[in-house]
N, C-alpha and C positions, 0 to 999 in steps of 0.2 A: 570459582571453578573447582576447588577442592571438594566442596560439598556435593556437587553433581556427580563427580567421579565415584563417590561412595555408593550411589544408587543406580547409576547408568554405566553399563559396561562399555568397553572400547568399541566394540562392533556397533553398538547403538549410536555412539558419537560419530562414527564413520558414516552411518546411514543418514544421520541428521545433516552432516556436512554435504554429502552427495545429493540429498534431496534439495537442499538450499541451492547448490550449484546448478542442478538440472532445472530448477524453477527459474533461476535468473537467466539461464541460457534460453529456455523456452520463451521467456518474456521478450528477449531481444530478437529471437528468430520469428516468432509468431506475431509480435506486435500487440496492439490493443484491439484484438478481434474476439470473436465468439470463442475460439479455441482457448483463449487465455482463461476464460471462466472454468473450463474443464481442468486446466493445469492448476489453477488456484484451488479448486475443490480437492484435487489429489494432494496438493501440498498441505491443505488444512487437515485432511484425514491423517496424513503422516504426522503432523504436529500433535494432533489429538492422541494418537497412539503412543507417541513418545511421552507426552504429559501423563498419560495413564500409567505407563511403565515406571516413570519416576515416582509417581504417587504410590504405586504398589510397593516400590522399594522402601519408601519412607514408612509406610504403614507396617511393612514386614519388620523393619528395624524396631519400631515402637512396640509391636506385638511381642517380639523376642525379649525386649527389655521387661515388659510386664510379666511374661511367663517366667523369666529368670527370677523376678521378685517373688512370684507365687511359689516357685520351687524353693527359694531360700526360706520363706516363711514355713513351708511344710517340713523342710529339713529341721528347722529350729523346733517346731512342735513335736516332731518325731523324737528328737533328742531329749526334749523335756519329758515326754511321756515315758521313754525308756529309763531315764534317771529317776523318775517318780516311782516306776514299778520296781526298779532295783533297790531303791532306798526304803521301800515299803516293808511289809511283813515277810517278804521272801516268797510268798505264794502268789499264784496268778490271780486273775479277777474272781470276784465272788460269783460262783456258779449256782448258788442256791436261789438267786433272784432270776426269774425267767420273765422276759418281756411278754406282755400281752396287749392285745388291741381291744379297746372298748368298742361298743356298738357305734359310738359317735366318731370313731376313727382316730382318737388320740392314743398315743402309746403310754403305757404306765408299767411299772414293775410290780409283780406280785411275788409273795414269798411262799 
C-alpha cells in the first residue's frame, strides 16, 4: 500500500473507494438486470482512469530520475571542460580555425 500512495494522491484513493462502494450498492439495488451492465461499464471506465493515473505517476518518477542522471552527467562534463580550459594556456579557444561546411555536408575546420 505504501507504493501506491507515492503515485496516487489521497483524493484519488477516496474516489476509488466511493466508486467501489457505489458499484456494490448498485449491484444489490438493481440486481442482475440490464442496468447492471451500465453500472459495470461505468465502474470499468473508472478503474481504467485510475490505472492510467497510477502509470503516469510511475512514468513521471522514472523520467525524473533519468533527467536527474542526465543533469548530473552534464554538470560533470561542464566542470571537466572548465578545469581543462583553466589549466590550459590561459587563453580561450583557438579562433584562427573557422568551421566550414563542405558540399557533401560534413563539417571540417579550415585554417
